[in-house]
TORMIZA-960412 format. One line per 8 residues: their letters; for each residue x negated, y negated, z negated of C-alpha. Coordinates in nm, 4 decimals. Each point is the difference from the previous one (the first is absolute). Example, Ala and Ser with C-alpha at 12.3 -4.5 7.8 and 13.67 -1.06 7.14 Angstrom:
REM residues 2
as = -1.2300/0.4500/-0.7800; -0.1370/-0.3440/0.0660
END
This chain:
REM residues 119
marasaaa = -3.9271/-5.8756/-5.8199; -0.3213/0.1107/0.1667; -0.2401/0.2231/-0.1904; -0.3690/0.0529/0.0662; -0.1964/0.3218/-0.0190; -0.2894/0.0287/-0.2458; -0.2365/-0.0179/0.2988; 0.1551/-0.3313/0.1121
enaglngl = -0.0091/-0.1356/-0.3557; -0.3658/0.1002/-0.0352; -0.0891/-0.1652/0.3323; 0.1749/-0.3214/-0.1050; -0.1742/-0.0077/-0.3365; -0.3399/0.0761/0.1526; 0.0576/-0.2893/0.2407; 0.0242/-0.2416/-0.2948
dgtagatn = -0.3571/0.0563/-0.1195; -0.1654/0.0233/0.3394; -0.0395/0.3799/-0.0100; 0.1703/0.0153/0.3399; -0.2254/-0.2723/0.1458; 0.2314/-0.2917/-0.0830; -0.0873/-0.3054/-0.2103; -0.0130/0.0797/-0.3720
rvayvslh = 0.3113/-0.1671/-0.1461; -0.0472/0.1403/-0.3522; -0.3691/-0.0750/-0.0657; 0.0474/-0.1915/-0.3269; 0.2213/0.0440/-0.3046; 0.1445/-0.2886/-0.1994; 0.1846/-0.0128/-0.3327; 0.3326/-0.1804/-0.0443
tadpgttg = 0.1979/-0.1233/-0.3005; 0.3331/0.0781/0.1716; 0.1267/0.1714/0.3144; -0.2104/-0.1181/0.2985; 0.2950/0.0542/0.2336; -0.0960/-0.0040/0.3671; -0.2329/-0.3020/-0.0213; -0.2419/0.0803/-0.2844
anemascp = 0.1628/-0.2494/-0.2396; -0.0934/-0.0170/-0.3697; -0.3655/0.0947/0.0573; -0.2230/-0.0392/-0.3052; -0.2465/-0.2594/0.1306; -0.2221/0.0551/-0.3047; -0.0666/0.3625/0.1067; -0.1969/0.0166/0.3259
rqavswna = 0.1116/0.2633/0.2513; -0.1951/0.3247/0.0024; -0.1124/0.1967/0.3065; 0.1757/0.3360/0.0223; -0.0485/0.3237/0.1928; 0.2796/0.2450/0.0743; 0.0224/0.3766/0.0280; 0.1383/0.1359/0.3266
asggsktn = 0.3788/0.0209/0.0014; 0.1522/0.3347/-0.0850; 0.3643/0.0947/-0.0419; 0.1105/-0.3520/0.0888; -0.2053/-0.1855/-0.2610; -0.3551/-0.1183/-0.0687; -0.1826/-0.1065/-0.3159; -0.2980/-0.2182/-0.0829
snslaftn = -0.3280/0.1936/0.0016; -0.2027/-0.2408/-0.2150; 0.0584/-0.1430/-0.3453; 0.0593/-0.3739/-0.0389; -0.0932/-0.2322/-0.2881; 0.1609/-0.3442/-0.0187; -0.1318/-0.2692/-0.2366; 0.2924/-0.1825/-0.1597
pgtsaaay = -0.1196/-0.3190/-0.1745; 0.3522/-0.1082/-0.0881; 0.2824/0.1423/-0.2041; 0.2262/0.0766/0.2959; 0.1373/0.3504/0.0320; -0.0466/0.1873/0.3266; 0.3170/0.1866/0.0941; -0.0400/0.0561/0.3762
wgtwdass = -0.2717/0.0548/0.2586; -0.0260/-0.1011/0.3652; -0.2212/0.0601/0.3022; -0.1614/-0.2511/0.2339; -0.2271/-0.0066/0.3046; -0.2381/-0.2575/-0.1550; -0.1664/-0.0685/-0.3351; 0.1725/-0.3405/-0.0121
ggnysvgg = 0.2719/-0.1484/0.2174; 0.0789/0.2482/0.2746; 0.3149/0.2010/0.0578; 0.2013/0.1861/-0.2622; 0.1009/0.3550/0.0944; 0.1675/0.2104/-0.2692; -0.0018/0.0549/-0.3746; 0.1799/0.1527/-0.2924
alassvta = 0.0546/0.0007/-0.3734; -0.2693/0.1117/-0.2439; 0.0981/0.2907/-0.2271; 0.0252/-0.2576/-0.2807; -0.0772/-0.3670/-0.0509; -0.3628/-0.0625/-0.1104; -0.1625/-0.2910/-0.1840; -0.3706/0.0592/-0.0621
atiniaag = -0.3371/-0.1645/0.0634; -0.0717/0.2760/0.2527; 0.2795/0.1752/0.1861; -0.1098/0.3367/0.1368; 0.1789/0.1929/0.2724; -0.1269/0.3557/0.0404; -0.0487/0.1727/0.3326; 0.3267/0.1591/0.1085
qlslsls = 0.2139/-0.2349/-0.2096; 0.1244/-0.2174/0.2894; 0.2220/0.1692/0.2551; 0.1284/-0.1088/0.3398; 0.2841/0.1939/0.1581; 0.2538/-0.0276/0.2790; 0.3527/0.1162/-0.0544
END
């Protein structure tokens, strides 16, 4: 199995958000009721995507640099998050599980709470 150095991991992660001059593939965050897989499935259509900024990668990971507030008009629980290159439609990139499932009128994600890493 091939392994990447921290420098290579950082360069790859910085390429996702356009830091390295590429197209920003992780410009928006979505919430999901179940695992989005590799396609962005199970997106909560009632919660519009939020624009996100990212800290520079360090040690093979990067975190969101701004806080996010999602309005949830329904009673669905958000359990996962995903990233996209557009506020609607567009291309899904990567996501992960929230620390815990959340059902609330407003779902807040603090700066530094979302993490992207390569391993």
